[in-house]
DSSP file (Angstrom, degrees, kcal/mol; ACC not computed):
  #  RESIDUE AA STRUCTURE BP1 BP2  ACC     N-H-->O    O-->H-N    N-H-->O    O-->H-N    TCO  KAPPA ALPHA  PHI   PSI    X-CA   Y-CA   Z-CA
    1    1 A X              0   0    0      0, 0.0     2,-0.1     0, 0.0     0, 0.0   0.000 360.0 360.0 360.0 137.0    0.0    0.0    0.0
    2    2 A X        -     0   0    0      1,-0.1     2,-0.6     2,-0.0     0, 0.0  -0.421 360.0-122.7 -77.9 149.7    1.4    3.4   -0.9
    3    3 A X        -     0   0    0      1,-0.1     3,-0.3    -2,-0.1    -1,-0.1  -0.841  23.0-171.8 -92.0 122.1    2.1    6.1    1.7
    4    4 A X  S    S+     0   0    0     -2,-0.6    -1,-0.1     1,-0.2    -2,-0.0   0.667  77.0  61.4 -89.5 -17.3    0.1    9.2    0.7
    5    5 A X  S    S+     0   0    0      2,-0.0     2,-0.4     1,-0.0    -1,-0.2   0.530  97.2  64.9 -89.6  -4.6    1.6   11.6    3.3
    6    6 A X  S    S-     0   0    0     -3,-0.3     2,-0.4     2,-0.0    -3,-0.1  -0.955  76.0-134.5-120.3 136.9    5.1   11.4    1.9
    7    7 A X        -     0   0    0     -2,-0.4     2,-1.1     1,-0.0    -3,-0.1  -0.705  19.1-130.0 -85.9 139.5    6.4   12.5   -1.4
    8    8 A X        +     0   0    0     -2,-0.4     2,-0.7    21,-0.0    21,-0.1  -0.761  32.7 178.1 -91.6  97.1    8.6   10.1   -3.2
    9    9 A X        +     0   0    0     -2,-1.1    21,-0.4    19,-0.2    -2,-0.0  -0.872  15.6 166.1-107.4 104.6   11.6   12.3   -4.2
   10   10 A X        +     0   0    0     -2,-0.7     2,-0.3    19,-0.1    -1,-0.1   0.441  46.1 107.1 -95.4  -1.1   14.3   10.3   -6.0
   11   11 A X        -     0   0    0      1,-0.0     2,-0.6    20,-0.0    19,-0.5  -0.577  64.5-139.3 -78.9 138.3   16.1   13.4   -7.3
   12   12 A X  E     -a   30   0A   0     -2,-0.3     2,-0.3    17,-0.1    19,-0.2  -0.878  10.5-139.6-100.0 125.2   19.4   14.3   -5.6
   13   13 A X  E     -a   31   0A   0     17,-2.5    19,-3.1    -2,-0.6     2,-0.4  -0.672  23.4-159.0 -79.9 135.3   19.9   18.0   -4.9
   14   14 A X  E     -a   32   0A   0     -2,-0.3     2,-0.7    17,-0.2    19,-0.2  -0.971  23.6-171.4-127.3 127.7   23.5   18.9   -5.6
   15   15 A X  E     -a   33   0A   0     17,-2.7    19,-3.7    -2,-0.4    20,-1.2  -0.937  33.7-149.4-109.9 103.4   25.6   21.9   -4.4
   16   16 A X    >   -     0   0    0     -2,-0.7     3,-2.0    18,-0.2    20,-0.2  -0.206  25.1 -78.7 -80.3 164.7   28.7   21.5   -6.5
   17   17 A X  T 3  S+     0   0    0      1,-0.3    18,-0.2    18,-0.2    -1,-0.2  -0.346 119.6  31.7 -58.7 132.8   32.3   22.4   -5.8
   18   18 A X  T 3  S+     0   0    0      1,-0.3     2,-0.5    16,-0.3    -1,-0.3   0.321  92.7 114.8  96.5  -6.4   32.9   26.1   -6.2
   19   19 A X    <   -     0   0    0     -3,-2.0    17,-2.6    -4,-0.0     2,-0.5  -0.866  46.1-167.4-100.1 127.6   29.3   27.0   -5.1
   20   20 A X  E     -j   36   0B   0     -2,-0.5     2,-0.5    15,-0.2    17,-0.2  -0.965   2.4-168.8-115.8 125.4   28.9   28.9   -1.8
   21   21 A X  E     -j   37   0B   0     15,-2.7    17,-3.0    -2,-0.5     2,-0.6  -0.949   7.6-166.8-115.7 131.6   25.5   29.2   -0.2
   22   22 A X  E     +j   38   0B   0     -2,-0.5     2,-0.2    15,-0.2    17,-0.2  -0.967  59.2  43.1-115.8 113.9   24.7   31.6    2.6
   23   23 A X  S    S-     0   0    0     15,-2.2     2,-0.2    -2,-0.6    15,-0.1  -0.771  92.2 -55.5 138.7 174.8   21.4   30.8    4.2
   24   24 A X        -     0   0    0     -2,-0.2     2,-0.4    15,-0.2    17,-0.2  -0.583  39.0-151.3 -89.2 148.2   19.4   27.8    5.4
   25   25 A X  E     -b   41   0A   0     15,-2.9    17,-2.6    -2,-0.2     2,-0.4  -0.981  12.6-178.4-119.2 131.5   18.4   24.8    3.2
   26   26 A X  E     +b   42   0A   0     -2,-0.4     2,-0.3    15,-0.2    17,-0.2  -0.999  14.5 160.3-129.3 129.3   15.3   22.8    3.8
   27   27 A X  E     -b   43   0A   0     15,-2.4    17,-1.1    -2,-0.4    18,-0.2  -0.966  41.9-149.5-146.5 157.2   14.5   19.7    1.6
   28   28 A X  S    S+     0   0    0     -2,-0.3   -19,-0.2    15,-0.2     2,-0.1   0.582  84.0  57.8 -98.4 -15.6   12.4   16.6    1.5
   29   29 A X  S    S-     0   0    0      1,-0.2    16,-0.7    16,-0.1   -17,-0.1  -0.314  97.5 -68.7-106.4-172.6   14.9   14.7   -0.7
   30   30 A X  E     -a   12   0A   0    -19,-0.5   -17,-2.5   -21,-0.4     2,-0.3  -0.400  46.9-163.6 -74.4 153.8   18.5   13.7   -0.6
   31   31 A X  E     -ac  13  47A   0     15,-2.6    17,-2.6   -19,-0.2     2,-0.4  -1.000  11.5-159.2-144.1 141.0   21.2   16.3   -0.9
   32   32 A X  E     -ac  14  48A   0    -19,-3.1   -17,-2.7    -2,-0.3     2,-0.6  -0.982   8.2-159.6-121.1 130.9   24.9   16.2   -1.7
   33   33 A X  E     +ac  15  49A   0     15,-3.0    17,-2.3    -2,-0.4    20,-0.3  -0.942  30.5 149.2-113.5 115.1   27.2   19.1   -0.7
   34   34 A X  S    S+     0   0    0    -19,-3.7   -16,-0.3    -2,-0.6   -18,-0.2   0.439  72.3  49.8-114.7  -9.6   30.6   19.5   -2.5
   35   35 A X  S    S-     0   0    0    -20,-1.2    19,-2.1   -18,-0.2     2,-0.4   0.077 101.3 -74.9 -99.9-145.3   30.6   23.3   -2.2
   36   36 A X  E     -jk  20  54B   0    -17,-2.6   -15,-2.7   -20,-0.2     2,-0.4  -0.951  32.3-166.4-127.0 147.4   30.1   25.3    1.0
   37   37 A X  E     -jk  21  55B   0     17,-2.4    19,-3.0    -2,-0.4     2,-0.7  -0.993   6.7-169.1-130.0 123.2   27.1   26.2    3.1
   38   38 A X  E     +jk  22  56B   0    -17,-3.0   -15,-2.2    -2,-0.4     2,-0.3  -0.867  68.0  45.2-109.2  94.7   27.0   28.8    5.8
   39   39 A X  S    S-     0   0    0     17,-0.9     2,-0.2    -2,-0.7   -15,-0.2  -0.935  96.6 -53.6 157.8-177.2   23.6   28.1    7.4
   40   40 A X        -     0   0    0     -2,-0.3   -15,-2.9    17,-0.2     2,-0.5  -0.616  38.7-152.7 -92.7 149.9   21.5   25.2    8.6
   41   41 A X  E     +bd  25  59A   0     17,-2.9    19,-2.6    -2,-0.2     2,-0.4  -0.987  16.0 174.5-124.7 123.3   20.6   22.1    6.6
   42   42 A X  E     +bd  26  60A   0    -17,-2.6   -15,-2.4    -2,-0.5     2,-0.3  -0.991  10.2 153.9-131.7 124.7   17.4   20.2    7.2
   43   43 A X  E     -b   27   0A   0     17,-2.5   -15,-0.2    -2,-0.4    19,-0.1  -0.993  44.9-140.7-147.8 153.3   16.2   17.3    5.1
   44   44 A X  S    S+     0   0    0    -17,-1.1   -16,-0.1    -2,-0.3   -14,-0.1   0.448  90.5  57.9 -88.0  -2.2   14.0   14.2    5.5
   45   45 A X  S    S-     0   0    0    -16,-0.7    17,-2.3   -18,-0.2    18,-0.9  -0.112 100.8 -57.1-108.4-155.2   16.5   12.3    3.2
   46   46 A X  E     - e   0  63A   0     16,-0.2   -15,-2.6    15,-0.2     2,-0.5  -0.683  39.3-150.5 -93.7 143.3   20.2   11.5    3.1
   47   47 A X  E     -ce  31  64A   0     16,-2.4    18,-2.3    -2,-0.3     2,-0.5  -0.967   9.9-171.3-114.1 125.8   23.0   14.1    3.3
   48   48 A X  E     -ce  32  65A   0    -17,-2.6   -15,-3.0    -2,-0.5     2,-0.7  -0.977   4.4-165.3-115.2 124.7   26.3   13.4    1.6
   49   49 A X  E     -ce  33  66A   0     16,-2.6    18,-3.0    -2,-0.5    19,-0.8  -0.932  17.8-146.6-111.0 110.0   29.1   15.8    2.2
   50   50 A X    >   -     0   0    0    -17,-2.3     3,-1.6    -2,-0.7    19,-0.2  -0.050  32.5 -90.7 -69.7 174.3   31.9   15.2   -0.3
   51   51 A X  T 3  S+     0   0    0      1,-0.3    -1,-0.1    17,-0.1   -17,-0.1   0.771 130.4  41.7 -59.5 -27.8   35.6   15.6    0.3
   52   52 A X  T 3  S+     0   0    0     16,-0.1    -1,-0.3   -19,-0.1     2,-0.2   0.425  93.9 112.7 -97.4   0.1   35.4   19.3   -0.8
   53   53 A X    <   -     0   0    0     -3,-1.6    16,-2.3   -20,-0.3     2,-0.3  -0.462  42.2-177.8 -77.6 144.1   32.1   19.9    1.0
   54   54 A X  E     -kl  36  69B   0    -19,-2.1   -17,-2.4    14,-0.2     2,-0.4  -0.984   7.4-172.0-145.0 129.2   32.0   22.3    4.0
   55   55 A X  E     -kl  37  70B   0     14,-2.4    16,-3.1    -2,-0.3     2,-0.6  -0.988   7.7-171.6-124.2 129.1   29.0   23.2    6.3
   56   56 A X  E     +kl  38  71B   0    -19,-3.0   -17,-0.9    -2,-0.4     2,-0.3  -0.841  65.8  40.5-115.9  89.9   29.1   25.9    8.9
   57   57 A X  S    S-     0   0    0     14,-0.9     2,-0.2    -2,-0.6   -17,-0.2  -0.955  98.1 -43.8 159.4-173.7   25.8   25.4   10.7
   58   58 A X        -     0   0    0     -2,-0.3   -17,-2.9    14,-0.1     2,-0.4  -0.598  43.5-154.7 -87.9 146.3   23.5   22.7   12.0
   59   59 A X  E     +df  41  74A   0     14,-2.5    16,-3.0    -2,-0.2     2,-0.4  -0.982  12.5 178.5-122.2 131.2   22.6   19.6   10.1
   60   60 A X  E     +df  42  75A   0    -19,-2.6   -17,-2.5    -2,-0.4     2,-0.3  -0.985  24.1 133.9-132.7 119.9   19.4   17.6   10.6
   61   61 A X  E     - f   0  76A   0     14,-2.2    16,-2.2    -2,-0.4    17,-0.2  -0.939  61.6-108.2-157.5 175.0   18.7   14.5    8.4
   62   62 A X  S    S-     0   0    0    -17,-2.3    16,-2.5     1,-0.3     2,-0.3   0.921  99.2 -11.8 -77.8 -48.0   17.6   10.9    8.1
   63   63 A X  E     -e   46   0A   0    -18,-0.9   -16,-2.4    15,-0.2     2,-0.3  -0.967  67.7-162.3-149.3 161.4   21.1    9.5    7.3
   64   64 A X  E     -eg  47  80A   0     15,-2.4    17,-2.7    -2,-0.3     2,-0.4  -1.000  17.0-162.2-153.1 146.1   24.5   11.0    6.4
   65   65 A X  E     -eg  48  81A   0    -18,-2.3   -16,-2.6    -2,-0.3     2,-0.5  -0.991  22.3-163.9-126.1 120.2   27.8   10.2    4.9
   66   66 A X  E     +eg  49  82A   0     15,-2.9    17,-2.9    -2,-0.4    20,-0.3  -0.918  32.4 148.9-116.0 123.1   30.5   12.7    5.6
   67   67 A X  S    S+     0   0    0    -18,-3.0   -17,-0.2    -2,-0.5    -1,-0.1   0.462  71.3  49.7-116.8 -13.5   33.9   13.1    3.8
   68   68 A X  S    S-     0   0    0    -19,-0.8    19,-2.4    18,-0.1     2,-0.4   0.181  97.1 -60.3-103.4-141.3   34.2   16.8    4.2
   69   69 A X  E     -lm  54  87B   0    -16,-2.3   -14,-2.4    17,-0.2     2,-0.4  -0.921  34.3-175.0-120.7 135.3   34.0   19.3    7.1
   70   70 A X  E     -lm  55  88B   0     17,-2.4    19,-3.0    -2,-0.4     2,-0.6  -0.997   4.5-172.3-126.3 127.1   31.1   20.2    9.5
   71   71 A X  E     +lm  56  89B   0    -16,-3.1   -14,-0.9    -2,-0.4     2,-0.3  -0.860  63.7  34.9-115.8  93.4   31.4   23.0   12.0
   72   72 A X  S    S-     0   0    0     17,-1.2     2,-0.2    -2,-0.6   -14,-0.1  -0.865 100.1 -41.7 148.8 176.8   28.2   22.7   14.1
   73   73 A X        -     0   0    0     -2,-0.3   -14,-2.5    17,-0.1     2,-0.4  -0.465  46.2-160.7 -74.3 140.1   25.8   20.2   15.5
   74   74 A X  E     -fh  59  92A   0     17,-2.4    19,-2.6   -16,-0.2     2,-0.5  -0.992   5.5-171.8-124.2 128.2   24.7   17.2   13.4
   75   75 A X  E     -fh  60  93A   0    -16,-3.0   -14,-2.2    -2,-0.4     2,-0.4  -0.979   5.9-178.6-121.3 120.8   21.6   15.2   14.2
   76   76 A X  E     -fh  61  94A   0     17,-2.9    19,-0.6    -2,-0.5   -14,-0.2  -0.979  20.5-156.3-125.4 125.4   21.0   12.0   12.2
   77   77 A X  E    S+     0   0A   0    -16,-2.2    38,-0.6    -2,-0.4    37,-0.2   0.822  84.5   6.1 -69.4 -31.8   17.9    9.8   12.8
   78   78 A X  E    S-     0   0A   0    -16,-2.5    18,-2.3     1,-0.2    17,-1.1   0.406 119.6  -0.8-118.4-108.2   19.5    6.6   11.4
   79   79 A X  E     - h   0  96A   0     16,-0.2   -15,-2.4    15,-0.1     2,-0.5  -0.783  46.1-165.9-101.3 130.1   23.2    6.0   10.4
   80   80 A X  E     -gh  64  97A   0     16,-2.4    18,-2.7    -2,-0.4     2,-0.6  -0.970  10.6-166.1-108.9 121.1   26.0    8.6   10.4
   81   81 A X  E     -gh  65  98A   0    -17,-2.7   -15,-2.9    -2,-0.5     2,-0.7  -0.933   2.8-162.7-113.3 112.6   29.0    7.4    8.4
   82   82 A X  E     -gh  66  99A   0     16,-3.5    18,-2.6    -2,-0.6    21,-0.2  -0.856  12.2-151.4 -97.9 114.1   32.3    9.3    9.0
   83   83 A X    >   -     0   0    0    -17,-2.9     3,-1.8    -2,-0.7    19,-0.0  -0.288  32.1 -97.6 -77.4 168.0   34.8    8.7    6.2
   84   84 A X  T 3  S+     0   0    0      1,-0.3    -1,-0.1    19,-0.1   -17,-0.1   0.782 122.9  49.9 -59.6 -30.6   38.6    8.9    6.8
   85   85 A X  T 3  S+     0   0    0     18,-0.1    -1,-0.3   -19,-0.1   -18,-0.1   0.425  87.3 116.4 -89.7   1.7   38.8   12.5    5.4
   86   86 A X    <   -     0   0    0     -3,-1.8    18,-2.2   -20,-0.3     2,-0.4  -0.396  41.4-171.8 -77.7 148.0   35.9   13.8    7.5
   87   87 A X  E     -mn  69 104B   0    -19,-2.4   -17,-2.4    16,-0.2     2,-0.5  -0.973   3.1-176.6-138.3 122.2   36.3   16.5   10.2
   88   88 A X  E     -mn  70 105B   0     16,-2.4    18,-2.8    -2,-0.4     2,-0.6  -0.981  10.4-174.8-123.3 126.0   33.5   17.5   12.5
   89   89 A X  E     +mn  71 106B   0    -19,-3.0   -17,-1.2    -2,-0.5     2,-0.3  -0.873  61.5  45.8-116.4  94.7   33.7   20.3   15.1
   90   90 A X  S    S-     0   0    0     16,-1.7   -17,-0.1    -2,-0.6     2,-0.1  -0.900  94.1 -49.3 155.8 175.9   30.5   20.1   17.1
   91   91 A X        -     0   0    0     -2,-0.3   -17,-2.4    16,-0.2     2,-0.4  -0.459  43.1-147.6 -80.5 148.4   28.2   17.7   18.8
   92   92 A X  E     -hi  74 109A   0     16,-3.1    18,-3.0   -19,-0.2     2,-0.4  -0.965  14.2-179.0-118.0 129.0   26.9   14.5   17.2
   93   93 A X  E     +hi  75 110A   0    -19,-2.6   -17,-2.9    -2,-0.4     2,-0.3  -0.990  26.7 140.5-124.0 119.2   23.4   13.1   17.9
   94   94 A X  E     -hi  76 111A   0     16,-2.0    18,-2.0    -2,-0.4   -17,-0.2  -0.968  54.5-134.4-153.8 166.2   22.7    9.8   16.1
   95   95 A X  E    S+     0   0A   0    -17,-1.1     2,-0.3   -19,-0.6   -16,-0.2   0.846  97.2  15.5 -89.0 -43.6   21.1    6.4   16.3
   96   96 A X  E     -h   79   0A   0    -18,-2.3   -16,-2.4   -20,-0.1     2,-0.4  -0.986  69.9-162.0-134.8 143.9   24.1    4.5   14.7
   97   97 A X  E     -h   80   0A   0     -2,-0.3     2,-0.4   -18,-0.2   -16,-0.2  -0.990   8.4-175.5-133.9 131.9   27.6    5.6   14.1
   98   98 A X  E     -h   81   0A   0    -18,-2.7   -16,-3.5    -2,-0.4     2,-0.5  -0.995   9.6-173.8-124.9 125.1   30.4    4.3   11.8
   99   99 A X  E     -h   82   0A   0     -2,-0.4     2,-0.2   -18,-0.2   -16,-0.2  -0.972  11.5-150.7-125.6 121.7   33.8    5.9   11.9
  100  100 A X    >   -     0   0    0    -18,-2.6     3,-2.0    -2,-0.5     2,-0.1  -0.585  39.6 -90.3 -82.3 150.1   36.7    5.1    9.6
  101  101 A X  T 3  S+     0   0    0      1,-0.2    -1,-0.1    -2,-0.2     3,-0.1  -0.393 115.9  35.7 -58.5 133.5   40.3    5.4   10.8
  102  102 A X  T 3  S+     0   0    0      1,-0.4    -1,-0.2    -2,-0.1     2,-0.1   0.099  84.0 127.1 106.4 -20.9   41.5    8.9   10.1
  103  103 A X    <   -     0   0    0     -3,-2.0    -1,-0.4   -21,-0.2     2,-0.4  -0.422  44.6-155.5 -68.4 145.2   38.2   10.6   10.8
  104  104 A X  E     +n   87   0B   0    -18,-2.2   -16,-2.4    -3,-0.1     2,-0.3  -0.983  18.3 168.2-127.5 131.8   38.3   13.5   13.3
  105  105 A X  E     -n   88   0B   0     -2,-0.4     2,-0.5   -18,-0.2   -16,-0.2  -0.990  15.1-165.0-142.8 142.1   35.6   15.0   15.5
  106  106 A X  E     +n   89   0B   0    -18,-2.8   -16,-1.7    -2,-0.3     2,-0.3  -0.968  57.1  49.7-124.0 113.1   35.8   17.4   18.4
  107  107 A X  S    S-     0   0    0     -2,-0.5     2,-0.3   -18,-0.2   -16,-0.2  -0.943  90.0 -47.8 152.0-171.6   32.7   17.6   20.5
  108  108 A X        -     0   0    0     -2,-0.3   -16,-3.1     2,-0.0     2,-0.4  -0.661  41.8-154.4 -94.1 150.4   30.2   15.4   22.3
  109  109 A X  E     -i   92   0A   0     -2,-0.3     2,-0.5   -18,-0.2   -16,-0.2  -0.992   9.5-175.5-126.7 126.7   28.6   12.3   20.8
  110  110 A X  E     -i   93   0A   0    -18,-3.0   -16,-2.0    -2,-0.4     2,-0.5  -0.977   5.1-166.4-124.0 120.8   25.2   11.0   22.0
  111  111 A X  E     +i   94   0A   0     -2,-0.5     2,-0.3   -18,-0.2   -16,-0.2  -0.917  25.3 139.2-107.6 125.4   23.9    7.8   20.6
  112  112 A X        -     0   0    0    -18,-2.0     2,-1.9    -2,-0.5     3,-0.2  -0.967  64.5 -89.3-153.4 164.9   20.2    6.9   21.2
  113  113 A X     >  +     0   0    0     -2,-0.3     4,-0.6     1,-0.2     3,-0.4  -0.578  47.6 175.4 -79.9  84.6   17.4    5.4   19.2
  114  114 A X  T >4>S+     0   0    0     -2,-1.9     3,-0.9     1,-0.2     5,-0.7   0.856  73.2  56.8 -61.5 -38.1   16.1    8.8   17.9
  115  115 A X  G >>5S+     0   0    0    -38,-0.6     4,-0.7     1,-0.2     3,-0.5   0.866 104.9  50.4 -64.7 -36.4   13.4    7.1   15.8
  116  116 A X  G 345S+     0   0    0     -3,-0.4    -1,-0.2     1,-0.2    -2,-0.2   0.590  92.1  78.5 -79.8  -7.3   11.8    5.3   18.7
  117  117 A X  G X<5S-     0   0    0     -3,-0.9     3,-0.6    -4,-0.6    -1,-0.2  -0.047 133.0 -77.3 -86.6  32.9   11.7    8.6   20.7
  118  118 A X  T <45S-     0   0    0     -3,-0.5    -2,-0.2     1,-0.2    -3,-0.1   0.651  77.4 -72.3  82.6  14.8    8.6    9.6   18.7
  119  119 A X  T 3<<S+     0   0    0     -5,-0.7     2,-0.4    -4,-0.7    -1,-0.2   0.580  85.0 154.1  77.9   9.1   10.7   10.6   15.6
  120  120 A X    <   -     0   0    0     -3,-0.6    -1,-0.3    -6,-0.4    -3,-0.2  -0.575  31.3-163.9 -74.3 130.8   12.1   13.7   17.3
  121  121 A X  S    S+     0   0    0     -2,-0.4     2,-0.7     1,-0.2    -1,-0.2   0.432  74.7  74.4 -93.8   0.2   15.4   14.5   15.8
  122  122 A X  S    S-     0   0    0     -8,-0.1    -1,-0.2   -62,-0.0    -2,-0.1  -0.831  79.0-147.5-113.8  92.3   16.4   16.9   18.6
  123  123 A X        -     0   0    0     -2,-0.7     2,-0.4     1,-0.1    -2,-0.1  -0.291  19.1-119.3 -59.9 139.8   17.2   14.7   21.6
  124  124 A X        -     0   0    0      1,-0.0     2,-0.2     3,-0.0    -1,-0.1  -0.667  23.3-130.3 -83.7 130.8   16.3   16.3   24.9
  125  125 A X        -     0   0    0     -2,-0.4     2,-0.3     1,-0.1    -1,-0.0  -0.548  24.6-111.4 -77.9 143.2   19.2   17.0   27.2
  126  126 A X        -     0   0    0     -2,-0.2     2,-0.2     1,-0.1    -1,-0.1  -0.590  32.1-122.6 -74.8 131.1   18.9   15.8   30.8
  127  127 A X        -     0   0    0     -2,-0.3     3,-0.1     1,-0.1    -1,-0.1  -0.489  33.2 -99.7 -73.3 144.2   18.6   18.7   33.2
  128  128 A X        -     0   0    0     -2,-0.2     2,-0.2     1,-0.1    -1,-0.1  -0.344  42.5-106.8 -63.5 143.6   21.2   18.8   36.0
  129  129 A X        -     0   0    0     -3,-0.1     2,-0.4     1,-0.1    -1,-0.1  -0.487  29.6-132.2 -73.3 139.5   20.0   17.4   39.3
  130  130 A X        -     0   0    0     -2,-0.2     2,-0.5    -3,-0.1    -1,-0.1  -0.775  13.5-146.4 -93.7 133.9   19.3   20.0   41.9
  131  131 A X        -     0   0    0     -2,-0.4     2,-0.9     2,-0.0     0, 0.0  -0.866   8.3-140.7-101.4 130.9   20.7   19.4   45.3
  132  132 A X              0   0    0     -2,-0.5    -2,-0.0     1,-0.2     0, 0.0  -0.784 360.0 360.0 -93.7 104.8   18.7   20.6   48.3
  133  133 A X              0   0    0     -2,-0.9    -1,-0.2     0, 0.0    -2,-0.0   0.394 360.0 360.0-109.2 360.0   21.1   22.0   50.9
């Protein structure tokens, strides 16, 4: 039976090498970044960041393969695959994580089953406990 509430988008959006975007990107389909983005990226599909790709902002997606650079938080509902050439400076929130030798990330990593948490892609941080003195 077909799902009527989701559009079937098989087209890949491409930001090619030499292209610089300043602003946010929101998409329902897959996207590949080989250029640079200064802004947030939100998609219901897969994000591929090529070796020349660079994002300065937050990334929110279903799955991701990173070979380039991300400076900011990345939240992935399913699998985040960090290739050997990848560099991430920021926090990682994902359900599953694959890291090749040579990949570099500086920040916190929280793995949880994001999809079973009601599909929220923004995990809630635990508030510090208050001590009553």
